[in-house]
N, C-alpha and C positions, 0 to 999 in steps of 0.2 A: 637297448637290446642286445642282448649277450648270444654270442656265438659260441656254440659248443660242440665239441667233438666228442663222437661216443667211443667208448672203451675199445670196441671193435676196430675201428678206424686208426685209433691210437696204436693199437698192437701191430697193423699193418705197416702202418707209417715208421714205427721202430725198426721194423724188422728189414724195411728199405734203407733206413738211415745207418744202421748198424752196419749193413752190408757194404754202401757207400763209403762210408766213415773209413772200415777195414781195409776197403780196395784201394783206398788213396796212399800215395809214396811222396815222401818229401826228399828231394836228392841234392845235392851239393852240385855247383856249376860244371866240375870237373868228371862228373858222373853221366851215364846214360844207360837205355835198358835196350836188351836183346829180349824179343818173345818168340819163343817157337811156334809157329801156326801149324795148320793142317799139313800144309803143303810147301810153306816155305817160311822164311824168316823175317821178321819186321826189327826195326830198329828206329830207337829215338832219344835225342838228347835231352838232359835236365832242362836246358835253357829254352826247350820248346814249351814247357808247362808254365803255370802262373808262379809269378815270381811272390814268395812269401819270407820277408826278410832276407836271410842269407841261403834261403833254399828255394827250391823249385817244386811246386807241387804238381802231379801228374796222376791220372787216372788211366790203368789199362781197360782195354774194351770190357764194359762191364757183362755183356753178354757172351764172352768166352773164356769163362773160369777156369775151364781146364786146363789153359795152355800155359806152359812153365816161362817163367820170367827172371832174367838172369841181371844184375846191376854190376856193369864193369866201368872203369874209369879211362878217361884219357888224359894226355898231357898235352896242351897245345904249344906248347915249346918243344915239345919233341915227338913229333909227327912219326910214327912208322906204319908201313903199311905192308910188311912183311915180317914175319917173326916164327916163333916155334909152332910148328901146327899140331903138337900133341895137346897142348892145352884146348884148342879149339875144339879138335876131336873128340876130346873129353866132355866138353860141354854139349857138343850135338849128341854124344850118348847118352848123358844123363839125361836130356829132353824127353829121349824115348823112355825113360825108365817111368812114365807118370800115366801112361795109357790106361792102367787099370782104374785111374781115378775119374775117367770122364764120365760113366755110366752112374756112379752113386751121386756125383756133384749135380748131375741134370734131374737125377730123380728127387733129390733134395731141394732144387731150385723149384719143381712142379709143386711139391708138397707147402713149399713157404709160400709161393707167389699166386698160386693158383688154386690147389685145394683148400688151404686152410683159409684165403679171403672168401672164397665161395663159401665156406661154411660159416663164417663169421658175419659174411656181409649180403650174401645173396638166400642161402636154404636157411639161414638161423637155426641148423640142427646141431644138438649138444653132441651127439651119437657121433655126427661127421666130424665135429671139432676133436673129439677124444680120437678117434682115428687117424686125424691128420697129425695130431701131435705125435701118436706113437709112431708114425710112418716116419716123422721128421726126427726122432732121437732114434729110432733103429738105425736109420740112412746115416746120422751123425755117427753114431757107433761104427758103423761098418768104414766111414772116411778116418775115424780116430784110429781104428785097427790098422787101416792101409798106411796111415802117416806113422805109427809106431815102426812098422813093419819096413817101411822105406828107409827108416834112419839106422836101422840094424843091417840093413844089406849093405854096408859098405859105402853109402854115399856121403861120409864125411861131416854128417851133422846127428849125431845119435842123442846127445842132449837137447837141442833144438828142437827134433822132431818127437822127441817125449813132452816137451813143453806146449809143442804146437797140438799133440794128439789131447793133452788134457784142456788146454785153451777152448779147442772147439767144442770139446763136450760140455763146456760153461755156457757155450754160447752159440748156439748152432748156425745162425748167419754167418759167423765167422769160419764155418766149415765148407762154404763156397769157395773161399778164398786158398784153401788148403795146398793145392798145388803151386800157386804163387809164393805162398808162405815158404814152402820146402826148398822149391827152386832158390828164392831169394836166401835161404840160410846156408846155402852150400857155400862151406869154408875151403875147398880146395883152390889151389894156385889157379888164379884168373887171366886169361889173355886179357890184352889190350883191347878197349871196346872198338878202334878203328881195324885194329886186324882182323878181330874176330868177324866185323860186320862185313869188311871185305870179302872174305872166304863164305861167310854164312849167306848174307842176303842177296837176292836176286839183282843185276845190274841197275834197274830203276830204283830199287830200295837203296842200294849201296850210293849211287848218286844222290838220292835226295838227303840221306845221312850225312854225304860228304858236303853237300850244300849248306847244313845248316852249321857243320864245323867250321866251312869257308866264312858265313857271315858272322858266326862268333868270335873270329879271331879279327877279323876285318873290323867288326863293332870295337874291340879292344885296341886296335891298332889306331883308330881315331881317338880313343880316350888318352892314350897316353904319348901321342905323338909329341906333345911340347914338353914333356917331363924327361929331361936329359939324364936323371938318376935310373931311369928305365930304360937307358939306350941299349943295354946288352937285351933284355927281353923282348925290346921292339924288334932287334935285327932276328933273334930267334922265331918271332911270330912270323915277320915276312918270308923266314925261309919255310916255314910250315905253309904259310897263305898260298905260296907258289906251287909247293908240293903237292895240295888238295885241288888247287886249280886245273892242275894236269889230270886230275880224275873226272872233272866235271864236262858236261856238254858244254860244246863252244859257245851256245846261246844263252847259258845261264852263269859265265864264268864272271 
């Protein structure tokens, strides 16, 4: 007995897989993500993801594709919790530049995950399928134009914005991640992850991120404890560990 999947189901599954694949991020251990939420920022270290060879795989919240995402670095041997505020302020200002993307992103999500599946799997209406396809490509064209304009308005990634604008035209599910693509392509001078996190995250969010960094450093200290050739790094990590410990609530130090 053979199990077959109809072409309609395959189309819906392909859309979901393309979106999930495009949303995934592979980061090295010294990086992390800051995400600009509606009312507050959120932070996460790469080390909290799934280990994949020498990288860590993370997925941002799949139901919040309109939120900008920034890839920042940190150095476990040189922890700094204060620095130049201008780079952090520029990052916060850049996050505000994506507000116009939210409406077309969620309209596209409705066409891709509600209207088209309904036309294919429930109503079996060719007319509705054509309408859904037309709406999908019109909304994708809208997002492509917004991406192109965003790159031309002095956000530091003109070439990347053009490439993203073309890419999402060729594959509409990729357009759902257009804000993430543009914010990750930002090539302005970026602040240190921990400095930016301390300034932008709420207290609970900052303490959670600091705890992740604290655990990562403590784990590395255990790994290199008996390696005399890494004594200098061990000393620097211990200093960083004590600095982060001061940022944590006493019960989780």
